[in-house]
C-alpha positions, -999 to 999 in steps of 0.1 A, spaced: -598 193 307 -608 224 325 -577 247 322 -585 270 352 -554 273 373 -553 285 409 -520 287 427 -519 284 465 -489 305 474 -471 326 500 -453 357 488 -419 347 503 -421 309 498 -391 299 476 -410 268 463 -441 289 454 -418 315 437 -404 287 415 -439 278 403 -449 314 397 -418 317 374 -428 286 356 -464 297 350 -451 331 338 -426 315 314 -454 295 300 -476 325 297 -504 308 317 -529 329 335 -537 318 370 -556 329 401 -533 334 431 -547 322 464 -525 334 493 -518 311 522 -502 330 551 -475 308 567 -471 329 598 -504 345 608 -524 328 636 -500 299 636 -500 295 598 -529 290 574 -511 259 561 -520 240 593 -557 246 591 -580 218 580 -592 237 549 -557 238 535 -547 203 547 -574 189 525 -556 205 495 -522 193 507 -519 168 536 -482 180 540 -493 215 549 -469 230 524 -471 255 495 -473 256 466 -503 237 455 -516 242 419 -552 235 414 -558 225 377 -595 220 372 -604 193 397 -568 182 403 -546 193 432 -509 192 421 -482 192 448 -445 196 451 -429 225 431 -406 203 410 -433 179 400 -456 209 392 -430 225 369 -425 192 350 -463 188 348 -466 223 332 -439 213 307 -458 181 298 -493 197 295 -481 230 279 -448 220 261 -442 254 244 -420 272 254 -401 243 271 -387 245 306 -363 216 298 -337 213 270 -341 191 240 -315 164 247 -314 138 275 -279 149 284 -289 185 288 -321 177 306 -301 157 331 -278 186 338 -307 210 342 -325 187 365 -293 182 386 -289 219 390 -326 224 399 -325 195 424 -293 208 440 -314 238 451 -347 220 457 -334 189 474 -301 199 490 -302 236 498 -338 247 503 -350 220 528 -323 229 553 -335 266 555 -372 259 552 -395 277 576 -407 246 594 -371 235 601 -362 269 616 -394 269 636 -386 235 650 -352 247 660 -367 276 678 -397 258 694 -383 224 703 -346 231 709 -347 268 717 -318 276 693 -311 313 694 -317 334 662 -280 340 655 -273 303 655 -303 296 633 -292 322 608 -256 308 608 -270 273 600 -289 288 570 -259 307 557 -237 277 560 -259 254 539 -268 280 514 -231 289 507 -222 252 507 -248 245 480 -241 277 459 -204 269 459 -212 236 442 -238 253 419 -212 279 408 -186 252 401 -212 233 379 -218 265 359 -183 279 356 -167 272 322 -193 246 314 -200 246 276 -237 245 282 -238 276 304 -250 306 285 -270 337 295 -290 314 317 -280 282 335 -284 262 303 -280 281 270 -299 312 260 -334 304 274 -345 300 310 -352 265 324 -363 249 356 -327 254 369 -331 292 367 -366 289 382 -351 272 412 -319 293 415 -335 328 416 -358 322 446 -329 306 464 -308 338 458 -337 359 472 -336 337 503 -298 339 505 -299 377 507 -324 376 535 -298 358 556 -269 380 546 -252 360 519 -231 380 495 -240 368 460 -210 385 445 -188 356 457 -205 335 430 -198 355 398 -214 331 373 -245 329 394 -246 366 399 -244 372 361 -272 347 354 -294 363 382 -292 396 364 -303 380 331 -332 363 348 -344 393 367 -345 413 335 -369 388 320 -406 397 325 -415 362 337 -391 364 366 -397 401 373 -435 395 377 -429 366 401 -408 386 425 -420 382 461 -424 420 466 -448 421 436 -472 395 450 -506 407 463 -500 392 497 -466 409 502 -465 434 530 -461 470 518 -432 479 540 -418 454 564 -417 416 559 -441 394 578 
């Protein structure tokens, strides 16, 4: 199999951020192909990108001749094709817990503050910006409250969400915290999450994946 990897990404996309973390944790070199989600109505809506992903969403990971879609499926694909170091724990019980944490973010928090949802609110229902931001904060805090409860005093919680090495749970959590801060959420209200965030951001794989370090990130102001 041709192991050339190209990641279609947007610097501020939470889902693409997850996959950048996963690729970095695996130590896999990849070419980053920026897809600007805002400029000229969004590159994701153009026919060239729709041929890569009919949903018009990032990330897409091109592996040889294959187009891989959906960040969670991509992360598990990476773990199956390049199993070392693992992104999931060794036992079925612990893998279930890690998947549950990851999906709490990917399935329950993130979709409710996704760019296309907020754009629909603005375009179709003319919801003012303050109300849109309040919607985002409500669902982020609702989800992170549950995430914190699932971590707090659990015997499997360590320096990271599960034990002493990062997993897909951490790869999902950190981008969501970046997003939370954009909307004014105080992460200090989630002490276990805040502690794990510091451990993650000190890890080179997470540090290199930060949005502000991506080649398509604006130098000064977000866009």
